[in-house]
C-alpha angles and dihedrals in degrees: 000000000000116000118241093234091151086076090067113108130212089255089057092051094047091050092049092051093051093043088058089053102041104027086211127100094210093051092047090048091053091051094055093039102248135115124263093251090051090051091050090051090051090054090053089051092051091049092048090053092048095039091224139070122275098188145027134195116269118180109298094343139033137268123214118234121235088266091048093050092049092049092045091055090052091046091055091050092049093048091048092050091049091050091050090047090052090053092046095048091045090051092049092050093049096042092242091119140017143115121261128201107207138179132193143164113245104266098049089041089063099030101042115002099052096047091046092052091045091055092044090051090059096046100035109021093175092066109095131184145195113211123200116196111199143122117298094249092061093042091052090053090052092047092050091051091052094246092117128047098201139008132201103205144072134297108253103184133047091245090056089073089054099043100039133061106222126200109193111229115168147321125263112232117192130227131188114244125204135163115280095253095044114142090244097044112119095008118132131215095026117180129209092257088061090056094047093062090075138063118257134214102221136190121235114289091239096053120098090248092046092052092047091052092048090051091050092052091048092050090053092044090239128138119240112277126250110281119214089176139007113200145143090210113113091198095051091048093053092045094050092048092047094051102039142030091260121135120223126195109219136162110278090236086063098044091048088063096051106030118091142072093294098040100061093231138090136196122232128238088241127192087210114095105198131172124178090205137245127326131189148190110276127199131163115267110254091015114155106236118210119222089249091055090049090052090054093047090052089052093049096046091045090062096054113102113245 
């Protein structure tokens, strides 16, 4: 016959846990804040529910039976889990803890998302995050499906404007990245003809950066440059630039991280003025924002120049 353990109360479990520790009814009663007679009555209730004894007298104290010991072990686990749950729920409610699922296109990931998470890690170490770096179209799909809490990117479909709340953040200027010892590195007053003498690592034509580059070449009445590689891979782009004389257009937020004496890369004094356009912070309309997500949003927005 199944035991009616669901009739056990929290007071029963707390008493069992302390009985296993103290082996004395009076001491266990003090620890849960009841009198000794009340504790004795609680033991009787437990035994009535189980239909068998949980303790026996042993010298000046008590000894738990095999059943009592087994139930006491379970009681300690349950109480520990409830205590941990209390801490977790309290942290989630206060914004001191939580897990965030974030998405970003490359430039804001480096320029805004990473610094915001770094600061949040120092102030609220129990907030964790997964970050997906991908094109805006994919990120918007994931946000719409509820698999992301926030995206730094751009709406890509008409319905995105209806389904997402967008907070404009910044524009995305482009710089030209080369290896540090590139023949053009450090030279001033470059002209477009200087740039066209070299191979380029280009993004896909349909990407925001690819379309911005094509527009820049049209405005300057220049043909598209020679392409040694077309790729959306950030790693392949950096490797190709590092190992050849190829030129790569990348968001300035990206080139600022890698260009410099210690980075092995340099940016060119380019005559091309290119901007991919504005991006923003996207969330689903009507989305319930956790305190942890609001903390991150405050960190991100606080970094944007006024």
